[in-house]
C-alpha angles and dihedrals in degrees: 000000000000120000112246103224118160116226114230114213115215119201115238116234090246091055092048091049091049092049092049091048091050092051092054098041097044104043120179121232114272117205097206137132120221110197125203091264090064091055093051089046090055092048092050090049091053092047090048091050091050092049091049091052092049091050092048092050091047092049095051097033096116093048091050091046094050091048092060096037114098114251117245116243098233095139093091093049092049093056093051091051091051091055092051093051095052095056 
């Protein structure tokens, strides 16, 4: 008796990328009405996103700044001070 395993087909990344590209390039017609409130809602969402990014950058500014700042080479000075203290 043969085992009845189902084969699962997995999409390759190229196929998935091609399908996504086709969905964006070949849009279907949408019979929808976007009223002025929708436009102002989109603008307020963009402004809110921008304000959130500014606040996040402001909050973590010193961490970001210290990440890109070159580190001082104090390791050599620390070892010479340790030798002086032991004698």
